[in-house]
C-alpha positions in Angstrom: -12.1 13.0 -3.0 -12.0 15.6 -5.8 -9.7 18.6 -6.0 -9.9 21.9 -8.0 -7.0 22.3 -10.5 -5.7 25.5 -12.1 -3.7 25.1 -15.3 -1.8 28.1 -16.7 0.8 27.8 -19.4 3.0 24.9 -18.3 2.0 25.2 -14.6 -0.6 22.9 -13.1 -1.6 23.7 -9.6 -3.8 21.7 -7.2 -6.0 23.8 -4.8 -6.4 21.6 -1.8 -7.5 23.9 1.1 -5.3 21.7 3.3 -2.8 19.2 1.6 -2.8 16.6 4.4 -2.3 13.3 2.7 -1.0 14.4 -0.6 2.6 13.5 -1.2 5.3 14.0 -3.9 5.0 11.0 -6.3 1.2 10.7 -5.9 -0.7 10.7 -9.3 -4.0 12.4 -10.3 -6.5 11.9 -13.2 -7.6 15.3 -14.6 -11.1 16.0 -15.9 -12.8 19.1 -17.5 -15.6 19.2 -14.7 -17.0 17.5 -11.7 -19.5 15.5 -13.5 -16.8 13.8 -15.7 -14.7 13.1 -12.6 -17.6 11.6 -10.7 -18.4 9.3 -13.7 -14.7 8.9 -14.4 -15.2 9.6 -18.0 -13.4 11.7 -20.6 -10.2 12.1 -18.7 -8.2 15.0 -20.0 -4.7 14.0 -18.7 -2.9 12.4 -15.9 -0.3 14.3 -13.6 2.1 13.6 -10.9 2.8 15.8 -7.7 6.3 17.3 -7.6 5.9 19.8 -4.8 3.5 20.1 -1.8 2.8 23.3 0.1 0.3 24.1 2.9 -2.7 24.6 0.6 -1.5 23.9 -2.9 0.6 21.2 -4.8 2.4 21.4 -8.0 1.7 18.7 -10.7 3.4 17.8 -13.8 1.4 16.3 -16.8 2.4 12.7 -17.6 2.8 13.3 -21.2 0.7 15.1 -23.7 -3.0 15.8 -22.9 -5.9 14.8 -25.1 -6.6 18.1 -26.8 -6.3 21.5 -25.2 -6.2 21.7 -21.4 -8.8 23.8 -19.8 -7.7 26.5 -17.3 -10.0 24.9 -14.6 -9.9 21.2 -14.0 -11.0 18.6 -11.5 -8.7 16.0 -10.1 -9.0 12.6 -8.6 -6.0 10.9 -6.9 -5.4 7.5 -8.6 -2.1 6.4 -7.1 -0.6 7.5 -3.7 3.1 7.0 -2.6 4.8 7.3 0.7 7.8 9.6 0.7 11.0 8.6 2.8 10.3 10.6 5.8 6.6 10.2 6.6 6.5 6.9 8.5 4.9 8.5 11.6 5.6 7.0 15.1 4.4 8.1 18.4 6.6 7.8 21.5 4.3 6.9 24.6 7.0 7.1 27.1 7.4 9.4 30.1 9.9 12.2 29.9 13.4 11.1 30.8 16.6 9.3 29.4 14.7 6.3 28.0 12.3 8.5 25.9 15.2 10.8 24.8 17.1 7.6 23.6 14.1 6.4 21.8 13.7 9.7 20.1 17.3 9.8 19.1 17.1 6.2 17.7 13.9 7.2 15.8 15.7 10.1 14.2 18.6 8.0 13.2 16.6 5.6 11.1 16.4 8.3 8.3 12.9 7.5 7.3 10.6 7.7 10.3 9.6 10.8 12.2 8.0 11.3 15.5 4.4 12.4 15.6 1.7 12.1 18.3 -0.8 10.9 15.8 1.5 8.1 14.4 -0.3 4.8 13.9 2.8 2.9 15.1 3.7 3.6 18.7 6.7 3.0 20.9 5.5 1.9 24.4 7.1 0.5 27.6 7.2 -3.2 27.9 5.3 -4.0 31.1 6.1 -1.7 34.0 9.9 -0.9 32.8 10.0 2.4 31.0 13.5 1.4 29.7 12.4 -1.7 27.9 10.5 -0.9 24.7 7.9 -2.5 22.5 6.3 -1.5 19.2 2.5 -1.6 18.9 0.0 -0.6 16.3 -2.5 2.0 17.5 -5.2 -0.8 17.6 -3.1 -2.5 20.2 -1.5 -5.2 18.0 1.9 -6.0 19.1 4.3 -5.6 16.3 7.8 -6.1 18.1 8.2 -7.1 21.6 12.0 -7.8 21.4 13.5 -4.2 21.0 15.0 -4.4 24.5 16.3 -1.4 26.5 17.0 1.9 25.1 20.7 1.8 26.6 21.5 -1.4 24.8 23.8 -1.0 21.7 21.6 -3.0 19.5 18.4 -1.1 20.3 18.7 1.3 17.4 19.2 -1.5 14.9 16.4 -3.6 16.2 14.0 -0.4 16.1 15.2 0.3 12.5 14.7 -3.3 11.3 11.1 -3.2 12.9 10.2 0.0 11.4 11.5 -0.9 7.9 9.2 -3.9 8.1 6.2 -1.6 8.6 7.5 0.8 5.9 7.6 -2.0 3.3 4.1 -2.7 4.1 2.9 0.8 3.7 4.8 1.0 0.4 2.9 -2.1 -0.8 -0.4 -0.6 0.3 0.5 2.6 -1.6 0.6 0.8 -4.8 -3.2 0.9 -4.8 -4.6 2.2 -8.2 -8.1 3.2 -8.6 -10.5 1.4 -10.8 -11.3 3.6 -13.8 -14.3 2.7 -16.1 -15.6 3.7 -19.5 -13.3 5.0 -22.1 -10.5 5.3 -19.7 -10.7 1.7 -18.3 -7.9 0.1 -16.5 -6.0 -2.0 -19.1 -5.4 -4.8 -16.4 -8.7 -5.1 -14.6 -9.0 -8.1 -12.3 -11.7 -9.3 -9.8 -10.3 -10.6 -6.5 -12.0 -12.4 -3.7 -10.7 -14.0 -0.4 -13.4 -16.0 1.2 -14.3 -19.1 3.0 -13.8 -22.3 0.9 -16.6 -23.0 -1.5 -16.2 -19.5 -3.5 -19.3 -18.1 -5.0 -19.7 -14.9 -6.8 -21.7 -13.2 -4.0 -18.9 -14.2 -1.4 -17.2 -10.9 -1.6 -18.6 -7.4 -1.4 -17.4 -5.0 -4.1 -14.1 -3.2 -3.2 -15.9 0.1 -3.8 -18.1 -0.7 -0.9 -15.2 -1.3 1.4 -14.3 -4.8 0.6 -14.0 -5.8 4.1 -15.4 -9.3 5.1 -15.2 -11.3 8.3 -14.0 -15.0 8.4 -13.5 -17.2 11.5 -10.1 -18.5 12.6 -11.1 -22.1 11.9 -12.4 -21.5 8.5 -10.5 -22.8 5.3 -10.3 -20.0 2.8 -9.9 -19.6 -1.0 -8.3 -16.8 -2.9 -9.7 -16.3 -6.3 -8.5 -13.9 -9.0 -10.3 -13.5 -12.3 -8.8 -11.7 -15.4 -11.6 -9.2 -16.4 -9.4 -7.7 -19.2 -9.1 -8.3 -22.9 -5.5 -9.6 -22.8 -3.4 -12.1 -20.8 -2.0 -10.7 -17.7 0.4 -12.0 -14.9 -1.4 -12.0 -11.4 0.2 -12.0 -8.0 -1.5 -12.0 -4.5 0.5 -11.0 -1.5 -1.1 -11.4 2.0 -0.2 -9.0 4.8 -1.0 -10.3 8.3 -1.8 -8.2 11.4 2.0 -8.2 12.4 3.1 -6.9 8.9 4.6 -10.2 7.7 4.0 -10.7 3.9 3.4 -14.0 2.3 3.0 -14.9 -1.3 -0.3 -16.5 -1.9 -0.5 -16.5 -5.7 1.3 -18.0 -7.7 1.1 -21.1 -5.6 4.4 -22.6 -4.2 6.3 -24.4 -6.9 4.4 -22.9 -9.8 6.0 -21.0 -12.7 4.5 -17.8 -13.7 1.9 -18.1 -16.4 -0.2 -15.4 -17.9 -3.8 -15.5 -17.0 -6.1 -15.5 -20.1 -9.1 -13.1 -20.2 -12.2 -14.2 -18.1 -10.3 -17.0 -16.6 -10.0 -17.6 -12.9 -7.0 -18.5 -10.8 -7.4 -19.7 -7.2 -5.8 -21.3 -4.2 -7.8 -23.2 -1.7 -7.1 -24.9 1.6 -5.5 -22.0 3.4 -6.2 -20.6 6.9 -5.3 -17.7 9.0 -2.7 -17.8 11.7 -4.0 -15.1 14.1 -7.0 -12.9 14.5 -6.9 -9.4 13.2 -7.1 -7.6 9.9 -5.4 -9.4 6.8 -4.8 -7.3 3.8 -4.4 -8.8 0.3 -2.4 -6.9 -2.4 -3.5 -8.0 -5.9 -1.1 -7.1 -8.7 -1.8 -7.5 -12.3 1.3 -6.9 -14.5 2.0 -7.1 -18.3 5.3 -8.9 -17.5 6.2 -11.3 -14.9 7.9 -10.1 -11.7 9.7 -11.8 -8.7 6.9 -11.4 -6.3 8.5 -13.9 -4.0 11.2 -11.4 -3.3 8.8 -9.3 -1.4 7.9 -11.7 1.3 9.0 -10.8 4.9 8.8 -12.5 8.2 10.9 -11.6 11.3 13.6 -9.7 9.6 11.8 -8.7 6.4 14.9 -9.7 4.2 14.5 -9.6 0.5 16.6 -10.3 -2.5 17.4 -6.8 -4.0 19.0 -8.4 -6.9 15.5 -9.4 -8.1 14.5 -5.8 -8.5 14.6 -5.4 -12.4 11.2 -4.2 -13.6 9.7 -0.8 -12.7 7.1 -2.4 -10.4 9.8 -4.4 -8.6 12.1 -1.3 -8.2 9.0 0.4 -6.5 8.6 -2.5 -4.2 12.3 -3.0 -3.5 12.9 0.7 -2.7 10.5 0.2 0.4 13.3 -1.8 2.0 14.6 1.5 3.1 11.1 3.1 3.5 11.1 5.2 0.4 9.8 5.3 -3.2 12.2 4.4 -6.0 13.4 7.7 -7.7 12.7 7.8 -11.5 10.1 5.1 -11.5 6.7 6.2 -12.9 3.9 6.0 -10.4 1.8 3.9 -12.7 3.1 1.8 -15.6 2.2 -1.6 -17.2 0.4 -2.9 -14.0 -2.3 -2.2 -11.6 -2.9 -3.0 -7.9 -5.9 -3.3 -5.6 -6.2 -4.0 -1.9 -8.8 -6.4 -0.2 -9.2 -6.7 3.5 -10.4 -9.7 5.6 -11.2 -9.3 9.3 -10.4 -12.6 11.0 -12.3 -13.3 14.4 -11.4 -16.0 16.9 -14.7 -17.6 16.3 -16.1 -19.1 13.1 -18.5 -16.9 11.3 -21.7 -18.7 10.4 
């Protein structure tokens, strides 16, 4: 989606009509006209959002522009970040003490807000409105053991479950758009998760949606190819339908090694644990990171002492459901998301 930009003096304002989905910390590429923006060529500058109003957003240029900056510009979002208070949760409970207690516990998290349109929903467990489960809006059970709202530990269990979801949203928000031509991504990679027996046509282009279907009993292979001109450290994180995060690449027991240009790196012989949507975050970094620190299972625990690089600080900040303050939105790394829809039956 493209936006009109007005640049006057040192003030850059995005004219959105409605700014839904635009958040502080998001980053935009600026172009002189719509044709350049569509072709992703001749980028004038990049800018980050500092303030969002109902119909406009204020941006600050990320350093000096290439030449003079036109008064009118066109912007395309290239990185989106989740602020601390926008994990939206719907409360699907009847009016009464249980609903009031659930709402109070939600407010007490400090990073989640109640919203009727939230993709995460608090629902009654069975027929008892006092016992609470957490479900995705597609029906996937995310947490069944929250218990009763009058239990002292209910608030802590809810906070832990929502932190897990916030971490995943933060991972997905790292996505950077693929820029071509003179402004090409300095760390481009091609990624494919497909049934064993990888071939170049196994994966549709990410620009075309990048969603593929694989049966539960299929063995799968994850392949990443460095399409850049310099060695790069590559990491692949898998997010299952229940928001657990596992490290796929590097393989268990391997030490980080930079991947040379035009070289593939793959892991085979894996399989899916449950039907549903699996998302794969592919990170390409100029320097090695402690990607294993971002795995999460039931508790989503991570080693915060491992958060030393800018990318790691962005990821580790999501342990509290927010973006790391003072860390640039995009630096010496890039990220892409690939999705696999796993079905109970094998796909021919």
